[in-house]
C-alpha positions in Angstrom: 0.0 0.0 0.0 2.7 2.5 0.9 5.4 1.4 -1.5 3.2 1.6 -4.7 3.1 5.2 -6.0 0.2 4.4 -8.3 -2.0 3.2 -5.5 -3.3 6.6 -4.4 -4.2 7.5 -7.9 -6.0 4.3 -8.4 -7.8 4.7 -5.1 -9.3 7.8 -6.6 -9.3 11.4 -5.7 -7.1 14.2 -4.6 -7.4 13.4 -0.9 -5.4 10.3 -1.4 -2.8 12.1 -3.4 -2.4 14.9 -0.9 -2.1 12.4 2.0 0.4 10.4 0.0 2.6 13.4 -0.8 2.7 14.5 2.8 0.9 17.8 2.2 -0.4 19.2 5.5 -1.7 22.4 7.0 1.8 23.6 7.9 2.7 23.9 4.2 -0.7 25.4 3.4 -0.2 28.1 6.1 3.4 28.8 4.8 2.2 29.2 1.2 -0.6 31.5 2.3 1.8 33.6 4.3 4.2 33.8 1.3 1.4 34.9 -1.1 0.2 37.6 1.3 3.8 38.8 1.7 4.3 39.0 -2.1 1.0 40.8 -2.5 1.8 43.4 0.1 5.3 43.9 -1.4 3.8 44.5 -4.9 1.3 47.0 -3.4 4.2 48.9 -1.9 6.2 48.9 -5.1 3.5 49.9 -7.6 2.9 53.7 -7.6 -0.5 54.9 -6.7 -2.4 57.2 -9.0 -2.8 60.8 -8.0 -6.4 61.7 -8.4 
């Protein structure tokens, strides 16, 4: 079960694939923080329009 890489795909669904790859909430939180940091950095770099 654990040594066959095609087993999670054959079992069906993304839940098995995410569990098989070791994707957990820590990496999800880290990715969310990185995206927010990039977004705020872009907002600080881009000049605002003077209305």
